[in-house]
C-alpha positions as CSV (number, residue, x, y, z in Angstrom):
1,M,-50.4,-156.3,35.6
2,T,-48.1,-154.6,33.0
3,T,-46.4,-151.3,33.6
4,A,-45.3,-148.9,30.8
5,L,-41.8,-147.8,30.8
6,A,-41.7,-143.9,30.8
7,T,-39.7,-142.6,27.8
8,P,-36.9,-140.4,28.9
9,A,-37.6,-136.6,28.0
10,A,-35.6,-135.2,25.3
11,P,-32.9,-132.7,26.7
12,A,-34.0,-129.1,26.3
13,R,-32.1,-127.2,23.6
14,A,-29.6,-124.8,24.7
15,T,-30.9,-121.3,24.5
16,G,-27.6,-119.4,25.8
17,V,-25.4,-116.9,24.0
18,P,-23.8,-119.4,21.5
19,R,-27.2,-120.3,20.1
20,Q,-28.0,-116.6,19.9
21,W,-24.6,-116.2,18.0
22,R,-25.8,-118.6,15.6
23,W,-29.2,-116.8,15.0
24,L,-27.4,-113.6,14.9
25,A,-25.1,-114.7,12.1
26,R,-28.1,-115.9,10.0
27,L,-30.2,-112.8,10.7
28,H,-27.4,-110.4,9.7
29,R,-25.7,-112.4,7.1
30,P,-26.1,-109.7,4.3
31,A,-24.5,-107.1,6.6
32,L,-21.8,-109.5,7.5
33,I,-21.0,-110.3,4.0
34,C,-21.0,-106.7,2.9
35,G,-19.0,-105.6,5.9
36,G,-16.4,-108.4,5.2
37,A,-16.2,-107.4,1.6
38,L,-15.5,-103.8,2.5
39,A,-12.8,-104.7,4.9
40,L,-11.1,-106.9,2.4
41,L,-11.4,-104.5,-0.4
42,T,-9.8,-101.9,1.8
43,A,-7.1,-104.1,2.9
44,A,-6.3,-105.0,-0.8
45,A,-6.3,-101.3,-1.7
46,L,-3.9,-100.6,1.2
47,L,-1.7,-103.3,0.3
48,W,-1.5,-101.9,-3.3
49,L,-0.9,-98.4,-1.9
50,G,2.0,-99.4,0.3
51,G,3.6,-101.5,-2.3
52,P,3.5,-100.8,-6.0
53,L,2.0,-97.5,-5.8
54,T,4.4,-96.2,-3.2
55,D,7.3,-97.6,-5.1
56,A,6.0,-95.9,-8.4
57,S,5.3,-92.6,-6.7
58,A,8.7,-92.5,-4.9
59,A,10.5,-93.3,-8.3
60,A,8.5,-90.3,-9.9
61,W,9.5,-87.9,-7.2
62,K,13.1,-89.0,-7.5
63,A,13.0,-88.3,-11.2
64,Y,11.4,-84.9,-10.6
65,N,13.8,-83.8,-8.0
66,A,16.6,-84.8,-10.3
67,C,15.4,-82.4,-13.0
68,A,16.5,-79.4,-11.1
69,W,15.7,-76.4,-13.3
70,D,16.0,-78.2,-16.5
71,E,13.5,-77.1,-19.2
72,V,12.6,-80.7,-20.1
73,C,11.6,-82.9,-17.2
74,R,10.4,-86.4,-17.6
75,Y,8.7,-88.1,-14.7
76,D,5.6,-90.3,-14.0
77,Q,3.0,-87.6,-12.9
78,D,0.3,-90.1,-13.2
79,A,2.0,-92.2,-10.5
80,I,2.1,-89.3,-8.2
81,I,-1.5,-88.3,-8.5
82,L,-2.8,-91.9,-8.4
83,Y,-1.0,-92.4,-5.1
84,K,-2.6,-89.2,-3.6
85,E,-6.0,-90.2,-4.7
86,V,-5.8,-93.8,-3.5
87,Y,-4.4,-92.6,-0.1
88,T,-7.2,-90.2,0.3
89,W,-9.8,-92.8,-0.5
90,T,-8.4,-95.5,1.6
91,T,-7.9,-93.2,4.6
92,A,-11.6,-92.1,4.3
93,A,-12.7,-95.9,4.2
94,V,-10.8,-96.6,7.3
95,L,-12.3,-93.6,9.1
96,A,-15.7,-94.6,7.9
97,V,-15.7,-97.9,9.7
98,P,-16.6,-96.8,13.1
99,F,-19.5,-94.7,11.6
100,L,-20.8,-97.9,9.7
101,V,-20.6,-100.0,12.7
102,A,-22.6,-97.4,14.9
103,A,-25.2,-97.2,12.2
104,W,-25.6,-100.9,11.8
105,A,-25.6,-101.4,15.5
106,G,-28.4,-98.8,16.1
107,G,-30.4,-99.5,12.9
108,A,-30.2,-103.3,12.6
109,L,-28.4,-105.1,15.4
110,V,-30.6,-103.6,18.3
111,G,-32.9,-100.8,16.8
112,R,-34.7,-103.0,14.3
113,E,-35.4,-105.9,16.8
114,T,-36.7,-103.6,19.5
115,E,-39.0,-101.7,17.0
116,S,-40.4,-104.8,15.4
117,G,-41.0,-106.8,18.8
118,T,-38.7,-109.6,18.0
119,A,-36.5,-108.9,21.0
120,R,-39.5,-109.4,23.2
121,L,-40.3,-112.5,21.4
122,A,-37.0,-113.8,22.2
123,W,-37.3,-113.0,25.8
124,T,-40.4,-115.2,25.9
125,Q,-38.4,-118.1,24.4
126,G,-36.0,-118.7,27.2
127,V,-33.5,-116.0,26.5
128,S,-33.1,-113.5,29.3
129,P,-33.0,-109.9,28.1
130,T,-29.3,-109.7,29.6
131,R,-28.3,-112.8,27.6
132,W,-29.9,-111.3,24.5
133,L,-28.0,-108.2,24.7
134,A,-24.8,-109.8,25.5
135,S,-25.1,-112.0,22.4
136,R,-25.7,-108.7,20.4
137,L,-22.5,-107.1,21.6
138,T,-19.9,-110.0,22.3
139,L,-19.6,-111.6,18.9
140,P,-19.9,-108.3,17.0
141,A,-17.4,-106.8,19.2
142,L,-14.8,-109.4,18.1
143,L,-15.7,-108.9,14.5
144,V,-15.4,-105.1,14.9
145,V,-11.8,-105.5,16.4
146,V,-10.7,-107.5,13.5
147,G,-12.6,-105.4,10.8
148,S,-11.3,-102.2,12.1
149,G,-7.9,-103.3,13.4
150,L,-6.8,-105.0,10.1
151,P,-7.3,-101.8,7.9
152,A,-5.8,-99.4,10.5
153,A,-2.7,-101.6,10.8
154,L,-2.4,-101.8,7.0
155,H,-2.9,-98.0,6.8
156,R,-0.1,-97.4,9.2
157,W,2.1,-99.9,7.3
158,A,1.3,-98.1,4.0
159,W,2.1,-94.5,5.5
160,T,5.3,-95.9,7.0
161,A,6.4,-97.3,3.4
162,A,6.0,-93.8,1.9
163,D,7.5,-91.7,4.8
164,G,10.6,-90.0,3.5
165,R,10.1,-91.4,0.1
166,V,7.0,-89.6,-1.4
167,D,7.3,-86.0,-1.1
168,T,3.5,-85.4,-0.8
169,A,3.0,-88.0,1.8
170,K,1.0,-86.7,4.8
171,S,2.8,-86.1,8.1
172,W,2.3,-88.5,10.9
173,H,0.4,-85.9,12.9
174,S,-2.1,-85.0,10.2
175,S,-5.5,-85.4,11.7
176,A,-6.9,-88.0,9.3
177,T,-3.6,-89.9,9.1
178,F,-3.2,-90.1,12.7
179,L,-6.8,-91.1,13.6
180,A,-6.8,-93.7,10.7
181,G,-3.8,-95.6,11.9
182,G,-2.6,-97.4,15.0
183,T,-5.3,-98.4,17.5
184,V,-7.7,-95.3,17.6
185,P,-9.9,-96.7,14.9
186,V,-10.6,-99.8,17.0
187,G,-11.5,-97.8,20.1
188,L,-13.8,-95.6,17.9
189,A,-15.5,-98.7,16.3
190,L,-16.2,-100.4,19.6
191,A,-17.6,-97.1,21.0
192,G,-19.8,-96.9,18.0
193,L,-21.0,-100.4,18.5
194,A,-21.9,-99.5,22.2
195,A,-23.5,-96.3,21.2
196,G,-25.7,-98.0,18.6
197,A,-26.9,-100.6,21.0
198,L,-27.7,-97.7,23.7
199,A,-29.5,-95.7,21.1
200,G,-31.5,-98.7,19.8
201,L,-32.7,-99.5,23.3
202,L,-33.5,-95.9,24.2
203,L,-35.2,-94.9,20.9
204,R,-36.6,-98.2,19.9
205,R,-36.8,-96.9,16.3
206,A,-34.2,-98.2,13.7
207,M,-33.8,-95.1,11.5
208,A,-33.6,-92.8,14.6
209,A,-31.1,-95.0,16.4
210,L,-29.0,-95.3,13.3
211,A,-28.8,-91.5,12.9
212,T,-28.2,-90.9,16.6
213,A,-25.4,-93.5,16.7
214,A,-23.7,-92.0,13.6
215,V,-23.9,-88.6,15.2
216,A,-22.4,-89.9,18.5
217,V,-19.4,-91.3,16.7
218,G,-18.9,-88.0,15.0
219,V,-18.8,-86.2,18.4
220,L,-16.4,-88.8,19.7
221,W,-14.2,-88.3,16.6
222,A,-14.2,-84.6,17.1
223,G,-13.6,-84.9,20.8
224,A,-10.7,-87.3,20.2
225,H,-9.3,-84.8,17.6
226,A,-9.6,-81.7,19.9
227,A,-8.3,-83.7,23.3
228,L,-5.3,-85.4,21.3
229,P,-2.6,-82.9,22.0
230,Y,-3.2,-82.9,25.8
231,L,-3.3,-86.7,26.4
232,W,0.4,-86.9,26.9
233,P,3.0,-84.4,28.3
234,S,4.4,-82.3,25.3
235,V,8.0,-81.3,24.6
236,T,9.0,-77.6,24.8
237,R,11.7,-76.2,22.6
238,V,13.1,-72.7,23.3
239,S,14.6,-70.8,20.2
240,G,16.2,-67.3,19.6
241,L,14.1,-64.4,18.5
242,R,15.7,-64.4,15.2
243,D,14.9,-68.0,14.5
244,G,11.3,-67.8,15.4
245,P,9.5,-71.0,17.1
246,L,11.0,-74.2,16.2
247,G,10.1,-77.9,16.7
248,S,8.4,-80.1,14.1
249,G,5.5,-82.5,15.2
250,M,2.2,-82.1,16.5
251,H,1.7,-78.5,18.0
252,V,0.2,-77.8,21.3
253,G,1.0,-74.2,21.8
254,E,3.6,-71.5,21.1
255,G,4.5,-68.0,22.0
256,V,7.3,-65.9,23.6
257,L,9.1,-66.2,26.8
258,T,9.2,-62.7,28.7
259,A,12.1,-61.5,30.9
260,D,10.0,-62.1,34.0
261,G,9.7,-65.8,33.3
262,G,6.3,-65.6,31.8
263,R,4.7,-66.5,28.6
264,A,2.8,-64.4,26.1
265,A,1.3,-64.7,22.6
266,A,3.8,-64.0,19.8
267,P,2.9,-61.0,17.9
268,C,5.2,-62.0,15.1
269,F,7.7,-64.6,14.5
270,T,11.1,-63.2,13.8
271,S,13.2,-60.3,15.0
272,R,14.9,-60.0,11.6
273,L,12.0,-57.7,10.6
274,P,12.3,-54.2,12.2
275,D,8.6,-53.9,13.1
276,C,8.6,-57.3,14.7
277,R,11.8,-56.5,16.6
278,E,10.1,-53.5,18.2
279,E,6.9,-55.4,19.1
280,L,9.0,-58.2,20.7
281,A,11.0,-55.6,22.7
282,D,7.8,-54.0,24.0
283,L,6.7,-57.3,25.3
284,G,10.0,-57.9,27.0
285,A,10.4,-61.2,24.9
286,T,13.7,-63.1,25.5
287,A,13.1,-66.0,23.2
288,F,10.3,-68.1,21.4
289,Y,8.9,-71.3,22.8
290,R,6.9,-74.1,21.1
291,D,5.2,-77.1,22.9
292,F,4.8,-80.0,20.6
293,H,4.8,-83.8,20.2
294,P,7.6,-85.3,18.3
295,A,7.2,-88.4,16.3
296,S,8.3,-90.6,19.3
297,H,5.1,-89.6,21.0
298,Y,3.0,-91.5,18.2
299,W,2.3,-94.6,20.1
300,P,1.8,-93.1,23.5
301,L,-0.8,-90.6,22.0
302,Q,-2.5,-93.6,20.2
303,L,-2.6,-95.9,23.1
304,V,-3.9,-93.2,25.6
305,A,-6.5,-92.0,23.1
306,T,-7.6,-95.6,22.6
307,G,-7.8,-96.1,26.4
308,V,-10.1,-93.2,26.6
309,L,-12.3,-94.4,23.8
310,L,-12.4,-97.9,25.4
311,A,-13.5,-96.4,28.6
312,V,-16.2,-94.5,26.8
313,A,-17.4,-97.7,25.1
314,G,-17.4,-99.5,28.5
315,L,-19.6,-96.7,30.0
316,L,-22.1,-96.8,26.9
317,T,-22.2,-100.7,27.3
318,Y,-23.0,-100.4,31.1
319,A,-25.7,-97.8,30.3
320,A,-27.1,-100.1,27.7
321,F,-27.4,-103.0,30.2
322,Q,-28.9,-100.6,32.8
323,V,-31.6,-99.4,30.4
324,L,-32.5,-102.9,29.3
325,R,-32.9,-104.0,33.0
326,R,-35.1,-101.1,33.8
327,T,-37.3,-101.2,30.7
328,T,-37.7,-105.1,31.3
329,G,-37.9,-105.2,34.9
330,T,-35.1,-107.6,35.4
331,A,-32.5,-107.3,38.1
332,R,-29.9,-109.6,36.5
333,G,-29.5,-111.9,33.4
């Protein structure tokens, strides 16, 4: 009697998150290539801006300022104009990254798969809904941090290179300049990724999720801009009635101090003018005040704003997993 030896069964192929990452990279290869190319082009433009363009513009401004009131003034006007144009476009490119991330996450990363049914197909192939969503967020989040953080860091470096050298360089507290530098773009981009995923799961339509996620980032951008002055304690500077409000930086509020210790809106800004002097006297004003953030508050404001945006991203991510669990009837991954 002969007995046949059983052939060992082949080990089941892993269907976890790493395999999903490989599939994700193949599925979204065009978007990854385009996104990487955009990040590299923006980085190259910012290196050009902070190096040769800043040097040329600074030299042109130095020559212009040396002209005084001479009738003939020779300076490189084209260098000044080119610097301004490149700065404007690179700033817009850095600020556009969170919107592009949100649109991609809502329209392609999650929205297209829920609309076409490929997500449900994946769930029947041994990939739990929770693992599926985790794979759609983890690796893209790492790429988003790099893709938004590198241009933002270079933007800050380019601005620093021109500060004090280029007369038309934006102030550090200019809205677009502040939001394009530091860590805020990273927080916005991660919040956009989470918003896109949530929109895709809720709407299940790629185009609707794309538009909704982009609008959500716009709302976050506007909210961050409005809340920014109040995220860190401001500095108050008191000045005489002849001098008007003083203090350079991000303004929070200003007005007059009255004899009873209160604050009031300033009807005018110097007692040197007779009419203004009378109005200030009627108010019982004793001095002007201004609440503002000096340049030393740049990083505290950046880090607190980023922390708020990361908290929003965390809440949106949590909401996305809750929506997924309710729609699929799964208690856990």
